[in-house]
C-alpha positions in Angstrom: 32.9 179.9 59.3 32.4 183.6 59.1 33.8 183.9 62.6 37.2 182.7 61.4 37.9 186.1 59.9 37.3 188.0 63.2 40.1 189.0 65.5 38.4 187.3 68.4 36.0 184.4 69.0 32.3 185.1 70.1 30.5 183.2 72.7 29.0 179.9 71.5 26.2 177.6 72.6 26.9 173.9 73.2 24.2 171.4 72.2 23.5 170.7 75.9 22.3 174.3 76.3 25.5 175.4 78.1 26.8 178.8 77.0 30.5 179.1 76.6 31.9 182.6 77.5 33.2 184.8 74.8 36.9 184.5 74.0 38.2 187.9 73.2 41.7 186.8 72.6 43.0 188.4 69.4 43.8 186.3 66.4 47.1 187.1 64.6 48.7 186.4 61.3 52.1 185.0 62.1 54.7 185.3 59.4 58.0 183.5 59.9 61.0 184.5 57.8 63.3 181.5 57.6 66.9 182.2 56.5 70.3 180.6 57.0 73.4 182.1 58.4 74.6 182.8 54.9 71.7 185.1 54.2 69.8 182.7 51.9 66.0 182.0 52.3 65.4 178.4 53.2 64.2 176.3 50.3 60.7 176.5 49.1 58.3 173.7 50.3 59.5 173.1 53.9 56.6 172.4 56.2 56.5 174.6 59.3 54.3 173.9 62.4 53.2 176.6 64.7 51.4 176.1 68.0 49.8 178.9 70.1 49.2 179.2 73.8 46.3 176.7 73.5 48.6 174.3 71.7 46.4 174.6 68.6 48.3 173.6 65.4 48.8 175.9 62.4 50.7 174.4 59.4 52.5 176.5 56.8 54.9 176.0 54.0 57.9 178.1 53.0 57.6 180.0 49.8 60.3 181.1 47.3 61.3 183.9 49.7 61.6 181.5 52.7 58.4 182.8 54.3 55.8 180.7 56.0 52.4 182.2 56.9 50.2 181.1 59.8 46.9 182.9 60.1 44.6 182.7 63.1 47.2 182.2 65.8 46.0 183.3 69.3 47.8 186.4 70.5 50.5 185.7 73.0 53.2 183.0 73.1 53.6 180.8 70.1 56.1 178.2 69.2 57.3 176.6 65.9 59.4 173.9 64.3 60.6 172.8 60.8 59.1 169.4 60.1 61.3 168.2 57.3 64.7 170.0 57.4 67.2 168.0 59.5 70.4 169.9 60.2 68.7 173.3 59.9 69.4 174.2 63.5 68.1 177.5 64.9 70.8 180.0 66.0 69.0 183.3 66.2 65.5 184.7 66.6 65.4 188.2 65.1 68.7 189.6 66.4 68.9 187.4 69.5 71.4 184.5 69.5 69.9 181.1 70.3 71.9 178.1 71.4 71.1 175.4 68.7 71.2 172.5 71.2 68.8 174.3 73.6 66.5 175.1 70.6 66.6 171.4 69.7 65.4 170.5 73.2 62.6 172.9 73.3 61.0 174.5 70.3 61.6 178.3 70.1 58.9 180.7 71.4 58.0 184.2 70.5 55.1 186.6 71.1 52.3 187.2 68.5 50.7 190.6 68.8 47.8 192.2 66.8 47.3 192.1 63.9 50.4 190.7 62.3 53.7 189.5 63.7 56.8 188.8 61.7 59.7 186.9 63.2 63.0 186.3 61.5 64.4 182.8 62.3 68.1 182.1 61.4 69.3 178.6 61.0 72.6 176.8 60.3 73.0 175.5 56.7 72.8 171.7 56.6 75.8 169.4 57.2 77.8 168.1 54.2 78.7 164.5 54.3 80.2 162.7 51.3 79.3 159.0 51.7 81.9 156.7 50.0 80.2 153.6 51.4 77.7 154.0 48.5 78.5 152.2 45.2 80.6 154.0 42.6 78.5 155.8 40.1 75.7 156.4 42.5 76.4 160.2 42.6 76.8 160.2 46.4 80.5 160.9 46.0 79.9 164.3 44.4 79.0 167.7 45.9 75.7 169.1 44.7 75.3 172.5 43.2 73.6 173.7 46.5 76.6 172.4 48.5 79.1 174.2 46.3 77.1 177.4 46.6 77.0 176.9 50.4 80.8 176.7 50.5 81.2 179.7 48.2 79.0 181.9 50.4 80.7 180.6 53.5 84.0 182.3 53.0 84.7 180.8 49.6 86.5 177.9 51.2 86.1 174.2 52.0 87.6 172.4 55.0 87.4 168.6 54.6 87.7 166.1 57.4 88.6 162.4 56.7 88.2 160.0 59.6 90.4 157.0 60.3 90.4 153.2 60.5 87.5 151.0 61.6 84.9 153.8 61.7 81.5 153.0 60.3 79.4 155.4 58.4 77.1 155.8 61.5 74.3 158.3 61.8 73.4 161.6 63.4 72.2 161.7 67.0 68.9 163.0 68.6 68.8 166.0 70.8 68.9 164.8 74.4 68.3 166.5 77.7 71.5 164.8 78.9 73.5 167.2 76.8 75.7 169.5 78.8 74.5 172.5 76.7 70.9 171.9 77.7 70.9 174.9 80.1 72.1 177.3 77.4 69.9 180.4 77.2 67.3 181.0 74.5 63.8 182.2 73.8 62.1 179.0 75.0 60.8 177.5 78.2 61.9 174.1 79.3 59.3 173.9 82.0 56.2 173.6 79.9 57.0 174.0 76.2 54.1 174.7 73.9 55.6 172.4 71.3 57.8 169.4 71.8 60.2 169.0 68.8 59.5 165.9 66.8 60.5 164.2 63.6 63.3 165.9 61.7 63.4 168.7 64.3 64.9 166.2 66.8 67.8 165.2 64.5 71.1 166.7 65.8 74.0 167.1 63.5 75.9 168.9 66.2 78.2 167.9 69.0 76.0 168.1 72.1 78.6 167.3 74.7 82.4 167.4 74.8 82.5 164.8 77.6 84.6 161.7 77.0 81.7 159.4 77.6 79.5 161.3 75.1 79.6 158.5 72.6 78.5 155.9 75.1 75.6 158.2 76.0 74.6 158.5 72.3 74.8 162.3 72.4 76.9 163.0 69.3 75.8 160.4 66.8 77.9 157.4 65.7 80.7 156.5 63.3 81.8 159.1 60.8 78.9 161.4 61.7 80.0 161.5 65.3 83.6 162.3 64.3 82.4 165.0 62.0 80.2 166.6 64.6 83.1 166.8 67.1 85.7 168.0 64.7 83.4 170.6 63.3 82.7 172.1 66.7 86.3 172.2 67.8 87.5 173.8 64.6 84.8 176.5 64.9 85.8 177.1 68.5 89.4 177.3 67.6 88.5 179.8 64.8 86.8 182.1 67.4 83.2 181.1 67.7 81.9 181.4 71.3 79.1 179.3 72.8 77.0 182.5 73.2 76.6 183.0 69.4 76.7 180.2 66.9 75.9 182.4 63.8 79.5 182.3 62.6 79.5 178.4 62.7 80.9 176.9 59.5 80.2 173.5 58.2 83.1 171.1 57.5 82.9 168.7 54.6 82.9 165.2 56.1 84.3 162.3 54.1 82.8 158.9 55.2 84.8 156.0 53.7 84.5 152.2 54.2 87.4 151.7 56.5 85.3 149.6 58.9 86.8 146.3 57.7 87.2 144.8 61.2 89.7 145.3 63.9 92.2 142.8 62.5 91.9 143.6 58.8 94.1 146.7 58.6 95.6 145.8 55.2 92.1 145.4 53.8 91.3 148.8 55.1 94.4 150.2 53.4 93.0 148.8 50.1 89.7 150.4 50.8 91.5 153.7 51.5 93.2 153.7 48.1 89.9 153.1 46.3 88.2 155.8 48.4 91.0 158.2 47.5 90.3 157.6 43.8 86.7 158.6 44.4 87.7 161.6 46.6 89.5 163.0 43.5 86.0 163.9 42.1 85.2 166.1 45.1 88.5 167.8 45.1 88.2 168.4 41.3 84.8 170.0 41.9 86.3 172.3 44.5 89.2 173.2 42.3 87.0 174.0 39.4 84.8 176.2 41.7 88.0 178.1 42.6 87.4 177.5 46.3 90.2 177.5 48.9 90.7 174.0 50.1 92.0 172.7 53.5 92.1 169.1 54.5 92.3 167.5 58.0 92.7 163.7 58.2 93.0 161.4 61.2 94.9 158.1 61.3 94.4 155.9 58.2 92.4 158.8 56.7 95.8 160.1 55.6 96.0 157.2 53.1 92.7 158.2 51.6 93.8 161.8 51.2 97.3 161.1 50.0 95.9 158.7 47.4 93.7 161.5 46.0 96.4 164.1 46.1 98.9 161.7 44.4 96.4 161.5 41.5 95.9 165.3 41.5 99.7 165.6 41.4 99.6 163.7 38.1 96.7 165.6 36.5 96.8 169.2 37.8 99.6 171.7 37.3 100.6 173.5 40.4 99.5 173.2 44.1 95.7 173.4 44.5 95.4 172.5 48.3 96.1 175.3 50.7 96.8 173.2 53.7 96.9 169.5 54.5 96.8 168.5 58.2 97.8 164.9 58.8 96.8 164.1 62.4 98.4 161.0 63.9 98.7 159.7 60.3 98.8 155.9 60.0 101.1 155.9 57.0 104.9 155.5 56.6 107.1 158.3 57.8 108.4 158.6 54.2 104.9 158.6 52.7 105.5 162.0 51.0 108.8 160.8 49.4 109.0 161.3 45.6 110.8 157.9 45.4 108.8 154.8 44.3 109.6 151.7 42.3 106.8 152.9 40.0 107.9 156.4 39.2 108.9 157.2 35.6 112.6 157.3 36.5 112.4 154.0 38.3 110.6 152.3 35.5 113.4 153.4 33.1 116.0 151.8 35.2 116.9 154.6 37.6 115.6 152.9 40.8 118.1 150.8 42.7 116.1 148.1 44.4 118.8 147.2 46.9 119.4 150.8 47.8 115.6 151.3 48.3 115.6 148.9 51.2 118.2 151.0 53.1 117.5 154.6 52.2 114.9 156.4 54.4 113.7 158.3 51.4 112.8 155.2 49.4 109.8 152.9 49.2 109.9 149.8 51.4 106.4 148.4 50.9 106.7 145.1 49.0 103.9 146.2 46.5 104.6 149.9 46.4 101.8 151.0 48.6 104.0 153.0 51.0 104.7 156.3 49.2 102.7 158.8 47.3 105.5 160.2 45.1 103.5 163.0 43.4 101.2 164.1 46.2 103.5 166.9 47.3 102.9 168.7 43.9 99.3 169.4 44.8 99.8 170.9 48.3 101.1 174.3 49.4 101.6 173.3 53.0 101.7 170.0 54.9 101.4 169.9 58.7 102.0 166.6 60.5 100.7 166.4 64.1 102.4 163.4 65.6 103.0 162.0 69.1 105.6 159.6 70.5 102.9 158.7 73.1 100.5 157.3 70.6 100.4 153.7 71.7 98.5 152.6 68.6 101.1 153.7 66.1 104.1 152.4 67.9 105.8 151.7 71.2 104.7 154.5 73.5 107.7 156.6 74.5 110.2 154.3 72.8 113.2 155.8 71.0 113.1 153.3 68.1 109.6 152.8 66.6 110.9 150.4 63.9 111.8 147.6 66.4 110.9 144.1 65.2 108.3 142.7 67.7 107.2 139.2 68.6 104.4 138.2 66.2 102.5 136.6 69.1 101.7 140.1 70.3 99.9 140.8 67.0 96.5 139.3 67.7 96.1 141.0 71.0 97.5 144.3 69.7 95.7 144.8 66.4 92.3 143.6 67.8 91.9 147.0 69.6 93.6 149.2 67.0 91.4 152.2 67.4 90.0 151.6 70.9 91.1 154.8 72.5 90.7 153.7 76.1 93.2 150.9 75.5 95.8 153.1 73.8 98.1 153.2 76.8 97.9 149.5 77.4 98.7 148.8 73.7 101.7 151.1 74.0 103.3 148.6 76.4 103.0 146.0 73.7 104.7 148.1 71.0 101.7 149.4 69.1 99.5 147.8 66.4 100.7 149.7 63.3 104.3 148.2 63.2 102.7 144.7 63.1 100.4 145.3 60.2 102.4 142.9 57.9 102.5 140.0 60.3 100.8 136.8 59.2 100.8 134.6 62.4 100.4 131.7 62.1 101.7 132.0 58.6 98.7 130.4 56.9 96.0 132.4 58.7 94.6 135.5 57.1 96.0 138.8 58.2 98.9 141.1 57.3 100.3 140.2 53.9 98.2 137.1 53.9 95.5 139.3 52.7 97.3 139.8 49.4 97.6 136.0 49.1 93.8 135.5 49.6 92.9 138.5 47.4 94.8 137.3 44.4 94.0 133.7 44.9 90.2 134.5 44.7 90.6 136.7 41.7 92.9 134.3 39.8 90.5 131.5 40.3 88.1 133.3 37.9 90.8 133.3 35.3 90.5 129.5 35.0 93.3 127.4 33.7 95.7 125.8 36.2 95.8 128.6 38.7 93.7 126.9 41.4 95.4 123.6 41.2 98.8 125.2 41.1 98.2 127.5 44.0 96.7 124.8 46.2 99.8 122.7 45.7 102.0 125.7 46.4 100.1 126.8 49.5 100.1 123.3 50.9 103.9 123.0 50.3 103.6 119.7 48.6 106.3 118.7 46.2 106.5 122.3 44.8 110.1 121.7 43.7 109.2 118.9 41.4 109.5 120.0 37.8 106.0 119.3 36.7 104.6 121.1 39.7 106.9 124.0 39.2 105.8 124.3 35.6 102.2 124.4 36.8 102.9 127.1 39.2 104.9 129.1 36.7 102.1 128.9 34.2 99.6 130.1 36.8 101.7 133.2 37.5 102.1 133.9 33.8 98.3 133.8 33.4 97.9 136.2 36.3 100.6 138.5 35.0 98.9 138.7 31.6 95.6 139.5 33.2 97.3 142.3 35.2 98.7 143.9 32.0 95.4 143.5 30.2 93.7 145.4 33.0 96.2 148.2 32.8 95.5 148.6 29.0 91.8 148.4 29.5 91.6 151.0 32.2 94.1 153.3 30.5 91.9 153.3 27.4 88.9 154.3 29.6 90.9 157.1 31.3 91.0 160.3 29.3 94.4 161.9 29.0 95.0 165.5 29.8 93.6 167.7 32.6 91.3 166.2 35.3 87.6 166.4 34.5 85.7 166.0 37.8 82.5 165.2 35.8 84.1 161.9 34.7 84.8 159.5 37.6 88.2 157.7 37.5 87.9 154.0 36.4 88.6 151.6 39.2 91.3 149.0 39.3 91.0 145.4 40.7 94.1 143.4 40.0 96.1 146.6 40.2 94.3 147.8 43.3 97.5 148.3 45.4 98.5 151.0 42.9 95.1 152.7 42.8 96.8 155.9 44.1 98.2 156.3 40.6 95.6 157.8 38.3 96.7 156.0 35.1 98.8 152.8 35.2 100.7 152.1 32.1 101.8 148.7 30.8 105.4 149.1 32.0 104.2 149.9 35.5 101.8 147.0 35.5 104.6 144.6 34.4 106.8 145.8 37.2 104.0 145.4 39.7 103.3 141.9 38.4 107.0 141.0 38.9 107.0 142.3 42.5 103.7 140.5 43.2 105.1 137.2 41.9 108.3 137.6 44.0 106.2 138.2 47.1 104.0 135.2 46.5 106.2 132.7 44.7 109.6 133.4 46.2 108.8 134.9 49.6 105.6 132.9 50.4 103.7 136.1 51.2 106.1 137.1 54.0 107.7 140.6 54.1 111.2 139.0 53.8 113.8 141.6 54.9 111.4 144.5 54.6 110.1 145.9 57.9 107.2 148.2 58.4 108.6 151.7 58.5 107.7 153.8 61.6 104.4 155.6 61.3 104.5 159.3 60.3 102.0 159.9 63.2 104.5 158.6 65.7 107.9 160.0 64.7 107.0 162.8 62.2 109.9 163.6 59.8 112.6 162.6 62.4 114.2 160.0 60.2 113.7 162.1 57.0 115.4 165.3 58.1 118.7 164.5 56.3 117.1 163.5 53.0 117.4 166.5 50.7 113.9 166.4 49.4 112.5 166.6 53.0 115.2 168.9 54.4 114.6 171.6 51.8 110.8 171.6 52.5 111.2 171.4 56.2 113.6 174.4 56.1 111.0 176.4 54.1 108.1 175.4 56.4 106.4 173.6 53.5 106.5 170.5 55.6 105.8 171.4 59.3 106.0 168.7 62.0 104.3 169.4 65.3 105.4 167.2 68.1 102.4 166.6 70.4 104.1 164.1 72.6 103.8 166.4 75.7 100.0 166.7 75.5 98.5 164.0 73.2 98.7 160.6 74.8 96.1 158.5 73.0 95.4 157.9 69.3 91.9 159.5 69.3 92.4 162.0 72.1 91.6 164.9 69.8 87.9 163.9 69.5 87.1 165.3 72.9 90.2 167.4 73.6 91.6 168.6 76.8 92.1 172.3 77.0 95.8 171.8 76.2 95.1 169.7 73.1 92.5 172.3 72.1 94.9 175.2 72.4 98.1 173.7 71.1 96.7 171.4 68.4 93.4 172.9 67.2 94.2 176.5 67.7 97.9 176.8 67.2 98.5 173.7 65.1 95.6 173.9 62.7 93.4 177.0 62.6 96.1 179.6 63.0 98.0 177.9 60.2 94.9 177.9 58.0 94.6 181.6 58.5 98.2 182.2 57.3 97.4 181.5 53.6 93.7 180.6 53.5 90.6 180.8 55.6 88.2 178.7 57.6 84.7 179.6 56.7 83.9 183.3 57.2 86.3 183.7 60.2 
């Protein structure tokens, strides 16, 4: 109608003869300028909804400059939301800070005045989550060009967080009025909002509450998304962000990996961690190529994911490329950073004393060589280990000797709640779950090293021949010492050994030599999966591995024999390694820095919603202040 171009609406006549009074309210062109905290216009094509004081809807779409135009809005209060941009949380209107949780509860409001009103809305950039639950080759384990640009603008740095064991991928939460931050100030009215947020505008990628029961209330999402939201907030707070102004907020790169193998399948999760580490190499290679500063924080078994990736980087990249590595309550052996392994070049040439390796604290003790990451230290400038003797998951809480040999009957009760934080203290009285990860109790039930037995039995069946018959006889302990049965078993192992060596040759052929190319994913191993933290496995290494596997299965009946699980690095730190020259030299130079949290961290996951003491001593002093020594966290 012609009236649509007028700055007011004239009186009109209804069909019933009733005359409606003239509405002299001015009509305004509202222009919204949408930008993120890094100064970039929001992408073109985002739909934007505006509602005026009469709750009439005006749709617009962002253009190349991040502007959305909404003509005909009635003068006075109006409200808006982004309809399809989850994670773009409002943090400022013009120059006024807005609390992003409050803005998610009630759409922001501003005043439209004649004849044109322009409002600048500032949003957080979207979260960054690398999802390694997706199949290899799907592209989900790579950073996009937009994400790399986001990190470049945000201080030229990337801080990665890798969660621990038995954490599902999960999802983001929804904004909820139950959030403690709901009463934060902002240009909105909770009483009678003009526009209730809906759709993507209700998706919260932030930590809404720091209360311990936040997860049960569904405020902070679930799984890896929940962990990322919490860690991201605490690191920003520790860096100096106040709750009054979220504009400095920096996104952390979350790594979601498939460690949710079940509460009693820890060894299976270790396998998954190795494979996830191989895929993480691609992301780290992208960051190195982009010349970004890199800091990594891992929790629990996430340390194995990270160390697997860094061990491969240590093989392929000259010189350290990671500014800081923070291993928080790491569920790996206390000698995990040792350069000694039965599969290093020196060992393969005869320089590794197997008998000596069982007794020396600096040597590998895992029966299949999964305990140490001998080249990981080459790629890191600084390693900080945050450990606690009071972590009842990683070992006996408060005990002097974390390597004590425990009754296997405790294993089922203990491992079943490995990461259930509320039960940490109770588990501590049982001696912790981590020291029992090798137990197979009863011996023929799956669990512990029995996982290796089942893993190789299933794969060897596909090889055909006599493997299935031989192993069935062997497992059932029927006449295995009879000559014809022994020949059957020996032939089955020889077939598997040949397949292992063949896989090494095949994968080595598919793995380009020379510097790391992040555009080319590393091939995966299957039969050699326990050595997946090595980038390229040669035939000699494969042969040595096959020998150890055969000893474990044929001689030791899949039991750890005289090898005990070394104490967890997250429990004792470098305590037992201080006299080993490799560690002593790096500890003296503060390249390896242990932080004993025993006086303030009393549960395996207590850092997720920290006490004030944990926040100050672990987040601020232990992590962020150390990042600032030789790197940076975002733009702080």
